[in-house]
Structures are given as structure tokens and as C-alpha cells.
BAVEXKOL-760593 format. One record per residue: residue number from 1; residue in three letters; x, y, z of N, C-alpha, C in turn. Coordinates in Angstrom, 3 decimals, always signed. Each point is the difference from the previous one (the first is absolute). Layout:
- n|res|n_xx|n_yy|n_zz|ca_xx|ca_yy|ca_zz|c_xx|c_yy|c_zz
- NUM|ala|X|Y|Z|X|Y|Z|X|Y|Z .
...
This chain:
- n|res|n_xx|n_yy|n_zz|ca_xx|ca_yy|ca_zz|c_xx|c_yy|c_zz
- 1|met|-16.116|-22.184|+17.618|-0.023|+0.814|-1.293|-0.740|+1.315|+0.295 .
- 2|arg|+0.904|+0.883|+0.416|-0.783|+1.485|+0.386|-1.105|+0.195|-0.733 .
- 3|lys|-1.180|+0.523|+0.826|-1.211|+0.568|-0.726|-0.017|+1.016|-0.559 .
- 4|leu|-0.461|+0.058|-1.210|+0.057|+1.174|-0.480|-1.085|+1.168|+0.387 .
- 5|ser|+0.344|+0.861|-0.075|-0.973|+1.128|+0.418|-1.060|+0.344|-0.906 .
- 6|arg|-1.003|+0.951|+0.493|-1.493|-0.010|-0.915|+0.622|+1.117|-0.991 .
- 7|arg|+0.828|+0.601|+0.088|+0.433|+1.025|-1.338|+0.597|-0.937|-0.969 .
- 8|gln|+1.058|-0.865|+0.250|+0.776|-0.701|-0.351|-0.876|-0.939|-1.246 .
- 9|asn|-1.308|-0.592|+0.784|-0.883|-0.954|-0.476|-0.741|+1.126|-1.027 .
- 10|glu|-0.311|+0.953|+0.096|-0.592|+0.536|-0.977|+0.667|+0.683|-1.121 .
- 11|asn|+1.249|+0.485|+0.338|+0.798|+0.267|-0.967|+0.461|-1.433|-1.285 .
- 12|leu|+0.350|-1.308|+0.413|-0.181|-0.896|-0.281|-1.079|-0.427|-0.997 .
- 13|lys|-1.070|+0.003|+0.465|-1.525|+0.025|-1.075|+0.138|+1.038|-0.821 .
- 14|lys|+0.453|+1.150|+0.052|-0.037|+1.022|-1.154|+1.217|-0.370|-1.406 .
- 15|ile|+1.150|-0.722|+0.865|+0.828|-0.228|-1.389|-0.451|-1.686|-0.726 .
- 16|lys|-0.550|-0.557|+0.637|-0.987|-1.310|-1.019|+1.422|-0.712|-0.548 .
- 17|asn|+0.970|-0.102|+0.413|+1.109|-0.395|-0.729|-0.052|-0.016|-2.103 .
- 18|val|-0.522|+1.282|-0.327|+0.441|+0.260|-1.033|+1.178|+0.626|-0.797 .
- 19|val|-0.025|-0.521|-1.217|+1.433|+0.908|-0.039|-0.415|+0.849|-1.307 .
- 20|his|+0.315|+1.024|+0.292|-0.272|+1.601|-0.508|+0.504|+0.324|-1.354 .
- 21|ser|-0.576|-0.157|-0.857|+0.767|+0.830|-1.324|-0.229|+1.330|-0.172 .
- 22|ser|-0.788|+0.633|+1.018|-0.312|+1.645|-0.214|+0.843|+0.602|+1.094 .
- 23|leu|+1.183|+0.662|-0.061|+0.727|+0.742|+1.129|-1.086|+0.819|+0.796 .
- 24|glu|-0.571|+0.456|-0.765|-1.326|+1.447|+0.606|-0.559|-1.188|+0.674 .
- 25|glu|-0.671|-0.874|-0.044|-1.103|-0.801|+0.824|+0.836|-0.500|+1.232 .
- 26|ala|+1.810|-0.469|-0.196|+0.639|-0.262|+1.126|+0.406|+0.891|+0.942 .
- 27|ile|+0.130|+0.892|-0.341|+0.306|+1.595|+0.738|-1.131|-0.100|+0.610 .
- 28|asn|-0.893|+0.387|-0.596|-1.883|-0.098|+0.438|-0.021|-0.872|+1.527 .
- 29|leu|+0.309|-0.881|+0.250|-0.207|-0.891|+0.443|+1.562|-0.108|+1.137 .
- 30|leu|+0.829|-0.011|-0.483|+1.160|+0.837|+1.058|-0.322|+0.737|+1.268 .
- 31|gln|-0.632|+1.076|-0.655|-0.141|+1.251|+1.156|-1.342|-0.725|+0.594 .
- 32|asp|-1.103|-0.506|-0.813|-1.021|-0.519|+0.996|+0.356|-0.908|+0.927 .
- 33|thr|+1.019|-0.907|+0.432|+0.593|-0.754|+0.765|+0.951|+0.711|+1.131 .
- 34|ala|+0.180|+1.155|-0.443|+1.072|+0.626|+0.885|-1.220|+0.693|+1.362 .
- 35|thr|-0.075|-0.733|+0.781|-0.912|+0.101|+1.329|+0.654|+0.144|+1.166 .
- 36|ala|+1.489|-0.124|-0.011|+0.566|+0.014|+1.322|-0.176|+1.642|+0.622 .
- 37|lys|+0.171|+0.220|+1.453|-0.156|+1.138|+0.402|+1.288|+1.438|-0.040 .
- 38|phe|+0.983|-0.225|-1.263|+0.946|+0.574|-0.013|+0.305|-0.012|-1.856 .
- 39|ile|+0.706|+1.071|-0.759|+0.130|-0.280|-0.982|+0.948|-0.702|-0.803 .
- 40|glu|-0.766|-1.327|-0.614|+0.841|-0.927|-0.282|+0.966|+0.187|-1.014 .
- 41|ser|+0.936|-0.210|-0.172|+0.915|-0.603|-1.473|-0.683|-0.523|-0.796 .
- 42|val|+0.219|+0.048|-1.518|-0.255|-0.992|-1.031|+0.989|-0.534|-0.559 .
- 43|glu|+0.270|-1.276|-0.252|+1.052|-0.761|-0.339|-0.080|-0.777|-1.166 .
- 44|leu|+0.999|-0.374|-0.516|+0.051|-0.671|-1.339|+0.978|-1.313|+0.401 .
- 45|his|-0.575|-1.190|-0.676|+0.868|-1.213|+0.489|-0.017|-0.743|-1.422 .
- 46|ala|+1.229|+0.187|-0.514|-0.052|-0.538|-1.486|+1.182|-1.426|+0.137 .
- 47|asn|-0.884|-0.932|-0.276|+0.734|-1.481|+0.176|+0.878|-0.033|-1.487 .
- 48|leu|+1.452|+0.185|-0.178|+0.458|-0.195|-1.157|+0.760|-1.420|-0.358 .
- 49|asn|+0.071|-0.299|-1.203|+0.712|-1.065|-0.543|+1.225|-0.075|-0.006 .
- 50|ile|+0.703|+0.512|+1.071|+1.846|+0.061|+0.191|+0.457|-0.828|+1.489 .
- 51|asp|+1.117|-0.576|-0.206|+0.857|-0.622|+0.885|+0.737|+1.154|+0.677 .
- 52|pro|-0.015|+0.607|+0.749|+1.110|+0.836|+0.493|+1.465|-0.200|+0.410 .
- 53|lys|+0.067|-1.324|+0.147|+1.296|-0.606|+0.385|+1.087|+0.181|-1.282 .
- 54|tyr|-0.578|+0.199|-1.353|+0.832|+0.329|-0.939|-0.293|+1.280|-0.191 .
- 55|ala|+1.560|+0.539|-0.675|+0.158|+1.276|+0.344|-0.683|+0.804|-1.525 .
- 56|asp|-0.961|-0.636|-1.070|-0.317|+0.521|-0.934|-1.624|-0.220|-0.147 .
- 57|gln|-0.347|-0.436|+1.513|-1.256|-0.181|+0.351|-0.548|+1.112|+1.203 .
- 58|gln|+0.971|+0.892|+0.322|-0.490|+1.175|+1.206|-0.528|+1.017|-0.465 .
- 59|leu|-0.956|+0.440|+0.756|-0.849|+1.198|-0.311|+0.466|+0.643|+1.530 .
- 60|arg|+0.841|+1.420|-0.452|+0.254|+0.770|+1.011|+0.090|+1.441|-0.786 .
- 61|thr|-0.925|+0.904|+0.015|-0.077|+1.319|-0.463|-0.821|+1.320|+0.611 .
- 62|thr|-0.172|+1.377|-0.937|-0.992|+0.817|+0.985|-0.993|+0.180|-0.983 .
- 63|val|-0.656|+0.820|+0.592|-1.159|+0.778|-0.826|-0.630|+1.185|+0.902 .
- 64|thr|-0.196|+1.033|-0.556|-0.928|+0.847|+0.306|-1.349|+0.322|-0.383 .
- 65|leu|-0.863|-0.406|+0.922|-1.425|-0.098|-0.445|-0.560|+1.542|-0.373 .
- 66|pro|-0.957|+0.071|-0.727|-0.696|+1.277|-0.283|-0.292|+0.760|+1.158 .
- 67|his|-0.837|-0.739|+1.072|-0.505|+0.268|+0.949|+0.746|+0.150|+1.247 .
- 68|gly|+1.013|-0.892|+0.297|+0.719|-0.141|+1.090|-0.815|-1.215|+0.653 .
- 69|val|+0.772|-0.312|+1.187|-0.975|-1.008|+0.803|-0.560|+0.258|+1.330 .
- 70|gly|+0.019|+1.490|+0.341|-0.613|+0.318|+0.936|+0.575|+0.273|+0.991 .
- 71|lys|+1.443|-0.269|+0.338|+1.179|+0.385|+0.913|+0.888|+0.311|-0.472 .
- 72|ser|+1.029|+0.928|+0.561|+1.132|+0.713|-0.345|+0.882|-0.831|+1.081 .
- 73|ala|+1.501|-0.422|-0.644|+1.054|-0.582|+0.148|+0.738|+0.655|+0.811 .
- 74|arg|+0.232|-0.512|+1.337|+1.108|+0.958|+0.612|+1.791|-0.683|-0.728 .
- 75|ile|+0.870|+0.885|-0.227|+0.819|-0.177|-0.755|+1.426|+0.290|+0.577 .
- 76|ala|+0.857|-0.680|-0.124|+1.294|+0.382|+0.976|+1.278|-0.035|-1.159 .
- 77|val|+0.579|+0.811|+0.247|+1.227|+0.036|-1.547|+1.534|-0.523|+1.200 .
- 78|leu|+0.763|-0.706|-0.759|+0.902|-0.142|+0.468|+1.430|+0.334|-0.790 .
- 79|thr|+0.200|+1.159|+0.408|+1.356|+0.367|-1.182|+0.965|+0.750|+0.764 .
- 80|asn|+0.999|+0.707|-0.592|+1.140|+0.699|+0.838|-0.536|+1.441|+0.234 .
- 81|glu|+0.524|+0.438|+1.073|-0.409|+1.175|+0.245|+0.141|+1.640|-0.673 .
- 82|thr|+0.386|-0.677|-1.583|+0.270|+1.295|-1.091|-1.509|-0.155|-0.623 .
- 83|asn|-0.806|-0.977|+0.145|-1.172|-0.394|-0.752|-0.914|+0.611|+1.077 .
- 84|phe|+0.091|+0.095|+1.557|-1.087|+0.628|+0.850|-1.396|+0.799|-0.219 .
- 85|thr|+0.799|+0.955|-1.050|-0.981|+1.386|-0.317|-0.954|-0.454|-1.047 .
- 86|glu|+1.129|-0.619|-0.857|-1.193|-0.426|-1.197|-0.869|-1.300|+0.587 .
- 87|ala|+0.296|-0.643|+0.758|-1.161|-1.238|+0.673|-1.069|+0.860|+0.875 .
- 88|lys|+0.218|+1.311|+0.557|-1.260|+0.460|+0.812|-0.306|+0.690|-0.825 .
- 89|glu|+0.363|+0.748|-0.844|-0.979|+0.975|-1.166|-0.995|-0.971|-0.627 .
- 90|gly|+0.488|-1.159|-0.274|-0.666|-1.179|-0.744|-1.198|-0.176|+0.894 .
- 91|gly|+0.247|-0.347|+0.847|-1.726|-0.488|+1.076|+0.455|-1.297|+0.803 .
- 92|ala|+1.545|+0.021|+0.133|+0.223|-1.272|+0.489|-0.443|-0.009|+1.742 .
- 93|asp|-0.774|-0.736|+0.619|-0.115|-0.077|+1.171|+1.082|-0.333|+1.267 .
- 94|ile|+0.884|-0.649|-0.345|+1.114|-0.273|+0.756|+1.366|-0.509|-1.046 .
- 95|ile|+0.702|+1.123|+0.430|+1.639|-0.101|-0.661|+1.108|-0.231|+1.079 .
- 96|gly|+0.788|-0.821|-0.694|+0.980|-0.311|+0.897|+1.508|-0.467|-0.968 .
- 97|ser|+0.851|-0.502|+0.572|+1.339|-0.422|+0.057|+0.179|-1.502|+0.325 .
- 98|gln|+1.012|-0.039|+0.822|+0.569|-0.993|+0.977|-0.961|-0.076|+0.969 .
- 99|glu|-0.526|+1.062|+0.558|-0.786|-0.109|+1.236|-1.045|-0.841|-0.235 .
- 100|leu|-0.760|+0.155|-1.415|-1.256|-0.509|-0.390|+0.163|-1.772|-0.069 .
- 101|ile|+1.137|-0.387|-0.554|+0.364|-1.276|-0.095|-0.123|-0.676|+1.331 .
- 102|asp|+0.780|+0.923|+1.064|+0.282|-0.531|+1.277|-1.579|-0.021|+0.511 .
- 103|asp|-0.842|+0.755|+0.216|-1.402|-0.080|+0.053|-0.587|-1.440|-0.269 .
- 104|ile|+0.204|-0.041|-1.390|-0.928|-1.159|-0.613|+0.721|-0.836|+0.163 .
- 105|ser|+1.409|-0.329|+0.591|+0.566|-1.249|+0.415|-0.698|-0.126|+1.348 .
- 106|gln|-0.306|+0.533|+0.840|-0.923|-0.249|+1.442|-1.203|+0.050|-0.122 .
- 107|gly|-0.540|-0.309|-0.968|-1.245|-0.237|-0.407|-0.789|+1.361|+0.077 .
- 108|ser|+0.370|+1.231|+0.112|-0.975|+0.953|-0.343|-0.147|+0.363|-1.764 .
- 109|ile|-1.212|-0.653|-0.145|-0.424|+0.418|-1.298|-1.271|+0.404|-0.266 .
- 110|asn|-0.319|+1.659|+0.043|-1.148|+1.014|+0.045|-0.393|+0.295|-1.038 .
- 111|phe|+0.489|-0.899|-1.706|-0.300|+0.439|-1.205|-0.715|-0.901|-0.568 .
- 112|asp|-0.460|+0.575|-1.203|-0.797|-1.094|-0.819|+0.759|-0.449|-1.328 .
- 113|leu|+1.061|+1.255|+0.013|+0.796|-0.388|-1.264|+1.237|+0.814|+0.124 .
- 114|leu|+0.862|-0.811|-0.455|+1.472|+0.353|+0.295|+1.016|+0.209|-1.669 .
- 115|ile|+0.272|+1.056|-0.155|+0.673|+0.664|-1.124|+1.296|+0.266|+0.377 .
- 116|ala|+0.927|-0.722|-0.977|+1.895|+0.426|+0.368|+0.476|+0.409|-1.059 .
- 117|thr|+0.994|+0.702|-0.152|+0.985|+0.438|-1.029|+1.079|-1.348|-0.007 .
- 118|pro|+0.256|-0.067|-1.414|+0.854|-1.187|-0.307|+1.218|-0.202|+1.444 .
- 119|asp|+0.396|+1.142|+0.216|+1.420|+0.073|+0.932|-0.478|-0.758|+1.545 .
- 120|met|-1.033|+0.149|-0.088|-0.394|-0.858|+1.447|-0.171|-1.502|+0.047 .
- 121|met|-0.418|-0.410|-1.291|-0.430|-1.396|-0.043|+1.235|-1.271|+0.669 .
- 122|pro|+1.152|+0.454|-0.088|+0.750|-1.043|+0.574|-0.204|-0.026|+1.612 .
- 123|lys|-0.168|+0.933|+0.871|-0.336|+0.415|+1.083|-1.182|-0.747|+0.296 .
- 124|leu|-0.807|-0.317|-0.846|-1.529|-0.285|+0.138|-0.009|-1.545|+0.088 .
- 125|ala|+1.153|-0.577|-0.635|-0.012|-1.439|-0.582|-0.123|-0.568|+1.374 .
- 126|lys|+0.433|+0.092|+0.977|+0.067|-0.998|+1.572|-1.551|+0.381|+0.351 .
- 127|leu|-0.978|+0.447|-0.458|-0.955|+0.441|+0.451|-1.235|-0.606|-0.759 .
- 128|gly|+0.448|-0.893|-1.302|-0.967|-0.597|-0.592|-0.904|-0.998|+0.593 .
- 129|arg|+0.457|-0.950|+1.182|-0.649|-0.674|+0.766|-1.237|+0.730|+0.818 .
- 130|val|+0.269|+1.147|+0.205|-0.912|+1.012|+0.823|-0.962|+0.423|-0.921 .
- 131|leu|+0.382|+0.969|-0.940|-1.117|+0.588|-1.092|-0.388|-1.303|-1.136 .
- 132|gly|+0.731|-0.379|-0.400|-0.545|-0.989|-0.700|-1.343|-0.885|-0.139 .
- 133|pro|-0.175|-0.328|+1.382|-1.366|-1.057|+0.087|-1.001|+1.271|+0.211 .
- 134|lys|+0.412|+1.037|+0.300|-1.293|+1.041|+0.080|-0.169|+0.511|-1.248 .
- 135|gly|+0.778|+0.018|-0.936|+0.013|+0.389|-1.199|+0.277|+1.142|-0.151 .
- 136|leu|+1.209|+0.742|+0.600|+0.216|+1.305|+0.012|+1.444|+0.103|-0.229 .
- 137|met|+0.826|-1.062|-0.276|+1.136|+0.167|-0.960|+0.000|+0.886|-1.243 .
- 138|pro|+0.825|+1.049|-0.424|-0.163|+0.920|-0.928|+0.810|-0.882|-0.993 .
- 139|ser|-0.474|+0.142|-1.326|+0.373|-0.627|-1.182|-0.315|+0.799|-1.370 .
- 140|pro|+1.002|-0.004|-0.734|-0.143|+0.673|-1.337|-1.189|-0.245|-0.626 .
- 141|lys|-0.349|-1.182|-0.181|-1.152|-0.635|-0.647|-1.139|+0.754|+0.746 .
- 142|ala|-0.267|+0.090|+0.840|-1.125|+0.664|+0.960|-0.035|+1.354|-0.078 .
- 143|gly|+0.878|+0.725|-0.366|+0.584|+1.365|-0.160|+0.040|+0.589|+1.363 .
- 144|thr|+0.543|-0.509|+0.708|+0.381|+0.474|+1.550|+1.624|+0.190|+0.293 .
- 145|val|+0.847|-0.375|-1.132|+1.202|+0.591|-0.061|+0.235|+0.826|-1.035 .
- 146|ser|+0.472|+1.290|+0.490|-0.105|+1.198|-1.043|+0.862|+0.988|+0.424 .
- 147|thr|+0.380|+0.535|-0.994|+1.295|+1.148|-0.023|-1.151|+1.245|-0.147 .
- 148|asn|-1.406|+0.250|-0.322|-0.573|+1.114|-0.475|-1.265|-0.060|+1.001 .
- 149|leu|+0.563|+0.362|+1.323|-1.205|+0.132|+1.312|-0.937|+0.779|-0.467 .
- 150|thr|-0.185|+0.959|-0.261|-1.024|+1.024|-0.694|-1.270|-0.819|-0.451 .
- 151|glu|+0.593|-0.710|-1.365|-0.812|-0.687|-0.598|-0.504|-1.085|+0.139 .
- 152|thr|+0.813|-0.857|+0.997|-0.368|-1.196|+0.538|-0.876|+0.327|+1.302 .
- 153|leu|+0.161|+0.675|+0.641|-0.892|+0.950|+1.443|-1.353|+0.140|-0.942 .
- 154|ser|-0.040|+0.591|-0.794|-1.297|+0.404|-0.696|-1.149|-0.735|-0.518 .
- 155|glu|+0.956|-1.049|-0.800|-0.739|-1.127|-0.280|-0.844|-0.732|+0.841 .
- 156|phe|+0.570|-0.394|+0.991|-0.305|-0.776|+1.095|-0.934|+0.511|+1.049 .
- 157|lys|+0.046|+1.283|+0.166|-0.989|+1.105|+0.284|-1.330|+0.401|-0.829 .
- 158|lys|+0.172|-0.608|-1.050|-1.007|+0.196|-0.750|-1.024|-1.368|-0.176 .
- 159|gly|+0.706|-0.672|+1.211|-0.762|-1.523|-0.051|+0.585|-1.158|-0.527 .
- 160|lys|+1.257|+0.150|-0.633|+0.850|-1.301|-0.513|+0.029|-0.968|+1.026 .
- 161|phe|+0.081|-1.527|-0.527|+0.029|-0.699|+0.963|+0.399|-1.232|-0.512 .
- 162|glu|+0.692|-0.747|+0.946|+0.839|-1.461|-0.698|-1.269|-1.001|+0.349 .
- 163|tyr|+0.101|-1.170|-0.798|-0.844|-0.975|+0.371|+0.964|-1.383|-0.935 .
- 164|lys|-0.151|-1.099|+0.680|+0.695|-1.384|-0.723|-1.138|-1.055|+0.496 .
- 165|ala|+0.730|-1.063|-0.581|-0.866|-1.138|-0.208|+0.756|-0.916|+1.192 .
- 166|asp|-0.620|-0.548|+1.047|+0.347|-0.970|+1.023|+0.194|-1.442|-0.412 .
- 167|lys|+0.574|-0.411|+0.701|+0.618|-1.216|-0.234|-0.712|-1.041|-0.558 .
- 168|thr|-1.494|+0.110|-0.133|-0.840|-0.877|-0.677|-0.577|+0.628|-1.426 .
- 169|gly|+0.626|+1.126|-0.413|-0.483|+0.277|-0.842|-1.233|+0.881|-0.072 .
- 170|val|-0.237|+0.553|+1.113|-1.298|+0.927|+0.116|+0.571|+1.097|+0.514 .
- 171|val|-0.448|+1.349|-0.794|-0.081|+1.173|+0.367|-1.114|+0.686|+0.940 .
- 172|his|+0.264|+0.716|+1.190|-0.878|+0.166|+0.944|+0.310|+1.744|-0.029 .
- 173|val|-1.081|+0.759|-0.551|+0.505|+1.509|+0.015|-1.668|+0.776|+0.502 .
- 174|ser|-0.132|+0.748|+0.689|-0.749|+1.116|+0.307|+0.166|+0.965|-1.615 .
- 175|phe|-1.594|+0.352|-0.541|-0.163|+0.905|-0.952|-0.876|+1.250|+0.552 .
- 176|gly|-0.276|+0.056|+1.359|-0.615|+1.080|+0.078|-0.632|-0.201|+1.322 .
- 177|lys|-1.335|+0.622|+0.412|-0.492|+0.014|+1.163|-1.542|-0.115|-0.374 .
- 178|ala|-1.120|-0.380|+0.902|-1.283|-0.641|-0.244|-0.845|+1.674|-0.441 .
- 179|asn|+0.713|+0.791|+0.507|-0.922|+1.142|-0.274|+0.388|+0.753|-1.049 .
- 180|phe|+0.693|-0.367|-0.709|+0.298|+0.649|-1.691|-1.094|-0.161|-0.589 .
- 181|ser|-0.066|+0.912|-1.278|-1.281|+0.041|-0.642|+0.148|-1.590|-1.052 .
- 182|lys|-0.851|-0.144|-0.165|+0.073|-1.350|-1.064|+1.105|+0.246|-0.916 .
- 183|asn|-0.123|+1.115|-0.953|+1.067|+0.226|-1.000|+1.366|+0.370|+0.542 .
- 184|gln|+0.244|+0.282|+0.944|+1.457|+0.001|+0.661|+0.442|-1.177|+0.402 .
- 185|leu|-1.130|-1.307|+0.601|+0.496|-1.053|+0.105|+0.137|-0.928|-1.377 .
- 186|met|-0.669|+0.470|-1.116|-0.212|-0.788|-1.178|+1.712|+0.672|-0.670 .
- 187|glu|+0.312|+1.427|-0.002|+0.944|-0.092|-1.015|+1.430|-0.652|+0.984 .
- 188|asn|-0.222|+0.288|+1.600|+1.129|-0.363|+0.566|+0.507|-1.934|-0.131 .
- 189|leu|-0.983|-0.543|-0.518|+0.017|-1.475|-0.137|+0.380|-0.285|-1.137 .
- 190|ile|-0.481|+0.887|-1.237|+0.101|-0.330|-1.362|+1.661|+0.449|-0.046 .
- 191|ser|+0.273|+1.078|+0.802|+2.001|-0.018|-0.220|+0.318|-0.675|+0.748 .
- 192|leu|-0.266|-0.520|+1.019|+0.682|-1.108|+0.690|+0.260|-1.071|-0.888 .
- 193|tyr|-1.250|-0.375|-0.645|-0.066|-1.427|-0.420|+1.257|+0.501|-1.621 .
- 194|gln|-0.556|+1.030|-0.581|+1.162|+0.139|-1.161|+1.668|-0.190|+0.613 .
- 195|ser|+0.160|+0.489|+1.231|+1.223|+0.294|+0.225|+0.666|-1.772|+0.209 .
- 196|ile|-0.826|-0.635|+0.523|+0.396|-1.316|+0.072|+0.205|-0.655|-1.066 .
- 197|gln|-0.894|+0.236|-1.084|+0.179|-0.548|-1.113|+1.528|+0.151|-0.889 .
- 198|gln|+0.068|+1.548|-0.024|+0.739|+0.434|-0.338|+1.418|-0.582|+0.290 .
- 199|asn|+0.243|-0.031|+1.363|+1.063|-0.475|+0.925|+0.059|-1.641|-0.314 .
- 200|arg|-0.728|-1.120|-1.148|+0.222|-1.038|+0.144|+1.515|-0.126|-0.016 .
- 201|pro|+0.313|-1.073|+1.014|+1.386|-0.698|-0.350|+0.223|-0.557|-1.307 .
- 202|thr|+1.271|-0.213|+0.080|-0.026|-0.699|-1.669|+0.249|-1.326|-0.063 .
- 203|gly|+0.120|-0.543|+1.177|-0.233|-1.957|+0.495|-1.475|-0.465|-0.344 .
- 204|val|-0.855|+1.120|-0.016|-1.486|-0.701|+0.471|-0.365|-0.702|-1.638 .
- 205|lys|-0.632|-1.111|+0.315|-0.278|-0.966|-1.707|-1.297|+0.112|+0.231 .
- 206|gly|-0.566|+0.175|-0.944|-1.648|-0.288|+0.090|-0.703|+1.132|+0.480 .
- 207|lys|-1.215|-0.115|+0.511|-0.806|+0.886|+0.614|+0.649|+0.753|+1.432 .
- 208|tyr|-0.033|+0.994|-0.127|+0.475|+0.800|+1.305|-0.567|+0.018|+0.991 .
- 209|phe|-1.448|+0.384|+0.286|-1.208|+0.397|+1.019|-0.655|-1.502|+0.050 .
- 210|lys|+0.246|-0.431|+1.411|-0.705|-1.321|+0.087|-1.526|+0.207|+0.650 .
- 211|ser|+0.142|+1.014|+0.715|-1.076|+0.375|+0.793|-0.170|+1.840|+0.604 .
- 212|leu|-1.043|+0.496|+0.246|+0.053|+1.489|+0.510|-1.445|-0.002|+0.666 .
- 213|phe|+0.558|+0.614|+1.426|-0.777|+0.400|+0.700|+0.196|+1.414|+0.671 .
- 214|ile|-1.430|+0.757|+0.367|+0.422|+0.930|+0.431|-1.076|-0.070|+1.653 .
- 215|cys|+0.680|+0.812|+0.937|-0.750|-0.142|+1.120|+0.088|+1.556|+0.750 .
- 216|thr|-0.586|+0.166|+1.542|+0.271|+1.109|+0.722|+0.682|-0.808|+0.962 .
- 217|ser|+0.523|+0.700|+1.082|+0.978|-0.208|+1.220|-1.026|-1.412|+0.706 .
- 218|met|-1.229|+0.264|+0.265|-0.586|-0.865|+0.593|-0.991|-0.764|-0.884 .
- 219|gly|-0.388|+0.102|-1.145|-1.177|-0.503|-0.565|+0.580|-1.295|-0.859 .
- 220|pro|-0.886|-0.706|-0.772|+0.117|-1.215|-0.125|+0.852|+0.669|-1.592 .
- 221|ser|+0.520|-1.036|-0.642|+0.609|-0.381|-1.539|-0.859|+0.447|-0.919 .
- 222|ile|-0.017|+0.477|-1.388|-0.839|+0.069|-1.133|+0.916|-0.106|-0.913 .
- 223|gln|-0.342|-1.346|-0.578|+0.779|-0.088|-1.375|-0.073|+0.388|-1.535 .
- 224|leu|+0.954|+0.329|-0.430|-0.429|+0.711|-1.305|+0.306|-0.976|-0.753 .
- 225|asp|-0.687|+0.275|-1.296|+0.422|-0.995|-1.356|+1.346|+0.757|-0.456 .
- 226|leu|+0.670|-1.227|-0.468|+1.286|+0.323|-0.356|-0.033|+0.805|-1.391 .
- 227|asn|-1.441|+0.196|-0.588|+0.120|+0.828|-1.469|-0.835|+1.587|+0.341 .
- 228|ala|-0.163|-0.061|+1.427|-0.594|+1.665|+0.750|+0.730|+1.182|-0.474 .
- 229|phe|+1.324|-0.316|-0.482|+0.481|+1.508|-0.409|+0.240|+0.131|-1.215 .
- 230|asp|-0.256|-1.067|-0.985|+0.178|-0.192|-1.270|-1.246|+1.090|-0.571 .
């Protein structure tokens, strides 16, 4: 078993396996344990009472947090040439048609988000095995298939992003950086929780949340009381 560093041991002593009913206290502790030599991301890990193998228990949606997550996505737009100007003016970082499809098929993926117009989706079908595992396949549900590129690009440039539950029913998602103010982290966390709550799958029976943890990239997990958001 790998020996823990002194920093890790000190952080573990701080959390003391306490379930926190106060979001403010949890955020204070979160920032107190962000002791790495770089600015760490802060994450929410929500264990949900869902079984994603059933269609009515899947969670995949988008959210725009009040203060963003501390980084801007590199956005590619796949569309026909008549829409290139609109995509460029909307702030797309990469714009292409068939040539972009060819690049992707050859493994050239230098973007964080792919937006496509509906007419390009049939051509993208063969790239599902490439884009799907990376979470980059455009879909109407995620808002990444659109005929209004100006509006769609504006939303994602402002920080809109997609999240989903993994195959075990857990949502892993960043809600900012450790150097955000406490109020910014609090407001982002509350908005993210509300988004997960509002998009509760129709097939959920009984309680929805099983457990909630927050942590920094390199820090220990801090458990939240399930009533902390009430």
C-alpha cells in the first residue's frame, strides 16, 4: 500500500470523517485542504439512486453555473459552408465540414466541445465509436445539435456545459476552482445541486440522492449531509 504524503495525512486529519450539514463549513474545509502547488479544481460527486441501463433512469443534461468553472471550452462547429461565417462570428474555435470529419476519423481531436447542425449528423454517425467514449458526440438533449449557431455558441461560451451520470449512477462534475471566493463556490454548488434535482429521471423510485461528496483535485472527500441544501 502506497504511503501517504505528509500533506495528505494533514488533510485527512482535517476532515475527521464528519458529515457536514453546513455548506459554508464544508466549503471552508474544501479550500483549507486545497494545498497542492497548483490551482485545484473543485468537484461534486453525487451518488444517485438510479440504474442508467434503463432509459427512464438516465441523467444527461446541461447547466450554466453563475460563476463558470474557471476555464473556457475550445469549441468546434461541424456545419456546411453556408454557416461558416455565422460560426466564426459566434466565436467558434474550429469550423469545418467534411474536412473536420476526416480529421476526427484520423484521431485529430483538439477541441473540448463539438456542436453540429442537424444536416451533418448522418455523416457523424460513423464516428460514434470515436466521439462517444470521450463524451463529444453532439446530441439534441445536450444542446449541441442546433440550427441557431449564434445562440448556441453564446450559451456555451458563457460557461454552459454538459454533465451526466456514469454507468454506476454517479455524477462527477467540477463546479469551479479552489481560488474562487467562498460565495462563488457556494452559489455554483447550489446551482449544480438544483440542476441535478430538477432533472431527476422519471424512473427514480424513492429517494434520489444516496450520498454527496465534494473535494478538490488532490484533496480528500468531504461528505455533505443530504439535507444541507434544504
